[in-house]
C-alpha positions as CSV (number, residue, x, y, z in Angstrom):
1,M,-4.2,-9.0,1.0
2,Y,-1.4,-7.3,2.7
3,E,0.9,-8.8,1.1
4,Q,-0.4,-8.1,-2.9
5,F,-0.8,-4.8,-1.5
6,I,3.0,-4.6,-0.9
7,A,4.2,-6.1,-4.3
8,L,1.7,-4.2,-6.5
9,T,2.7,-0.8,-5.2
10,N,6.4,-1.8,-5.0
11,Q,5.9,-2.0,-8.9
12,F,4.7,0.7,-9.1
13,F,7.1,2.9,-7.2
14,W,9.9,1.4,-5.6
15,E,11.2,-1.2,-3.3
16,G,10.6,-0.5,0.3
17,Y,7.6,2.7,-0.2
18,V,5.3,1.2,1.6
19,E,7.4,0.6,4.6
20,Q,8.3,4.3,3.7
21,L,4.8,5.8,3.6
22,A,3.8,3.9,6.4
23,K,6.4,5.4,8.1
24,D,6.3,9.2,6.6
25,N,2.7,9.5,6.0
26,P,1.0,7.1,8.2
27,G,-2.6,8.8,7.3
28,K,-1.6,8.7,3.6
29,F,-0.7,4.9,4.0
30,Q,-4.4,4.1,5.4
31,R,-6.1,5.5,2.6
32,E,-3.9,3.7,-0.1
33,L,-5.0,0.7,2.0
34,S,-8.1,1.1,2.3
35,D,-8.7,1.7,-1.2
36,F,-6.6,-1.8,-2.5
37,L,-8.5,-3.9,0.2
38,N,-12.2,-2.1,-1.3
39,T,-11.1,-2.7,-5.0
40,Y,-10.0,-6.1,-5.0
41,Q,-11.8,-7.9,-2.3
42,C,-13.6,-10.5,-3.4
């Protein structure tokens, strides 16, 4: 699922967005990842 999160998020923003977000704002990164997992888990 993590790879899908990266791919989808990079489509919305830009290539490398997730890595930059994780480095610059780890709290926001965790919230966005959790929201993604909670929304798209089967």
